TORTIFI-736680 format. One record per residue (C-alpha): residue in one letter; x, y, z. Coordinates in Angstrom, 3 decimals. Example, Ala and Ser with C-alpha at 12.3 -4.5 7.8 and 13.67 -1.06 7.14 Angstrom:
<rs>
<'a', <12.300, -4.500, 7.800>>
<'s', <13.670, -1.060, 7.140>>
</rs>
This chain:
<rs>
<'m', <-39.037, -12.358, -85.934>>
<'m', <-40.297, -12.976, -82.427>>
<'t', <-43.150, -10.824, -81.157>>
<'n', <-42.677, -8.794, -77.998>>
<'i', <-43.641, -10.575, -74.811>>
<'n', <-45.293, -8.500, -72.116>>
<'f', <-43.270, -8.421, -68.918>>
<'p', <-44.822, -7.409, -65.605>>
<'e', <-45.358, -3.688, -65.849>>
<'l', <-44.269, -1.087, -63.359>>
<'k', <-47.402, 0.577, -61.979>>
<'e', <-45.612, 3.087, -59.804>>
<'k', <-42.139, 4.539, -59.528>>
<'f', <-39.524, 1.955, -58.550>>
<'e', <-37.173, 3.472, -56.014>>
<'i', <-33.509, 2.515, -56.299>>
<'q', <-31.188, 3.163, -53.396>>
<'a', <-27.934, 4.214, -55.035>>
<'y', <-24.730, 3.736, -53.063>>
<'r', <-21.675, 5.810, -53.771>>
<'n', <-19.024, 3.312, -52.656>>
<'i', <-19.508, 0.827, -55.531>>
<'k', <-15.774, 0.828, -56.375>>
<'n', <-15.065, -0.949, -53.093>>
<'m', <-17.668, -3.666, -53.728>>
<'d', <-16.065, -7.038, -53.008>>
<'r', <-16.412, -9.093, -56.214>>
<'n', <-15.557, -12.203, -54.228>>
<'l', <-18.837, -11.770, -52.341>>
<'h', <-21.071, -10.070, -54.954>>
<'t', <-21.961, -10.331, -58.640>>
<'p', <-23.331, -7.412, -60.718>>
<'f', <-26.418, -7.693, -62.952>>
<'s', <-27.709, -4.901, -65.221>>
<'g', <-31.158, -4.270, -66.633>>
<'c', <-34.465, -2.496, -66.248>>
<'p', <-35.999, -2.988, -62.774>>
<'k', <-39.638, -3.975, -62.408>>
<'k', <-41.676, -4.706, -59.318>>
<'h', <-42.657, -8.313, -58.941>>
<'p', <-46.403, -8.673, -59.682>>
<'h', <-47.106, -10.878, -56.651>>
<'d', <-44.262, -10.584, -54.141>>
<'k', <-43.216, -7.168, -52.855>>
<'n', <-39.960, -8.669, -51.526>>
<'r', <-38.718, -9.623, -55.017>>
<'i', <-37.645, -7.608, -58.022>>
<'i', <-37.482, -8.433, -61.687>>
<'l', <-34.590, -7.207, -63.803>>
<'v', <-35.254, -7.256, -67.561>>
<'a', <-31.928, -7.626, -69.361>>
<'d', <-32.815, -5.731, -72.567>>
<'p', <-36.354, -4.325, -72.381>>
<'f', <-36.556, -3.278, -76.061>>
<'a', <-35.192, -6.488, -77.600>>
<'d', <-37.531, -8.966, -79.293>>
<'n', <-35.755, -11.897, -77.699>>
<'t', <-34.771, -11.003, -74.128>>
<'f', <-34.840, -12.594, -70.707>>
<'y', <-35.249, -11.479, -67.134>>
<'y', <-33.891, -12.240, -63.697>>
<'e', <-35.840, -12.485, -60.472>>
<'f', <-34.074, -11.705, -57.182>>
<'r', <-35.073, -11.510, -53.547>>
<'g', <-34.638, -7.985, -52.250>>
<'e', <-32.651, -9.196, -49.241>>
<'d', <-30.009, -10.686, -51.575>>
<'i', <-29.307, -7.323, -53.225>>
<'t', <-26.555, -5.490, -51.396>>
<'c', <-26.718, -2.260, -53.372>>
<'a', <-27.747, -0.727, -56.668>>
<'e', <-26.548, 2.042, -58.920>>
<'e', <-28.470, 3.939, -61.549>>
<'l', <-27.208, 3.652, -65.103>>
<'a', <-28.147, 5.786, -68.091>>
<'s', <-31.722, 5.253, -69.283>>
<'i', <-32.187, 3.697, -72.709>>
<'t', <-34.626, 4.903, -75.347>>
<'d', <-36.283, 3.098, -78.250>>
<'i', <-36.800, 4.572, -81.730>>
<'h', <-40.220, 5.905, -80.648>>
<'g', <-38.766, 7.918, -77.766>>
<'n', <-39.913, 5.601, -74.974>>
<'a', <-37.306, 5.613, -72.220>>
<'v', <-36.736, 3.078, -69.454>>
<'p', <-34.406, 3.364, -66.463>>
<'m', <-31.482, 0.974, -66.213>>
<'v', <-29.669, -0.117, -63.058>>
<'r', <-26.798, -2.310, -61.979>>
<'i', <-27.522, -4.355, -58.870>>
<'w', <-24.961, -6.196, -56.779>>
<'v', <-26.231, -9.565, -55.591>>
<'k', <-24.686, -11.724, -52.879>>
<'k', <-22.993, -14.790, -54.335>>
<'q', <-24.665, -18.117, -53.557>>
<'s', <-28.098, -16.428, -53.550>>
<'i', <-30.869, -18.331, -55.277>>
<'a', <-32.346, -16.426, -58.227>>
<'v', <-34.398, -17.179, -61.318>>
<'q', <-33.389, -16.566, -64.922>>
<'c', <-36.352, -16.786, -67.270>>
<'t', <-36.373, -16.744, -71.062>>
<'p', <-39.935, -16.392, -72.362>>
<'f', <-40.674, -17.778, -75.803>>
<'i', <-43.543, -18.567, -78.126>>
<'v', <-43.859, -22.324, -78.488>>
<'d', <-44.353, -22.166, -82.265>>
<'t', <-40.981, -20.487, -82.797>>
<'i', <-38.700, -22.843, -80.875>>
<'t', <-36.872, -25.614, -82.706>>
<'r', <-37.277, -28.907, -80.895>>
<'c', <-34.328, -31.178, -80.224>>
</rs>
């Protein structure tokens, strides 16, 4: 079992601008990503989106704020201890440069 890795923590409320016209979002120009939003620890113009915040083996995305066209709030998820986190779906412009990061503990990875 992999131990939990600490992701950058949200120190203050993360405001999400929800748009009501998501149904008309052009999928030829945008791609949706879902997860728990976190503020970037060093760059206020970037956000981090943790795919599954309660999973032992998860990953996160990093996006520039200017590449996000809109966002919609999803239902919050709760762990077995009652800790809840907000979830969102963001729509990112295609051809934007983003980062997908999968943290791991070196001892647990099988080498090739």
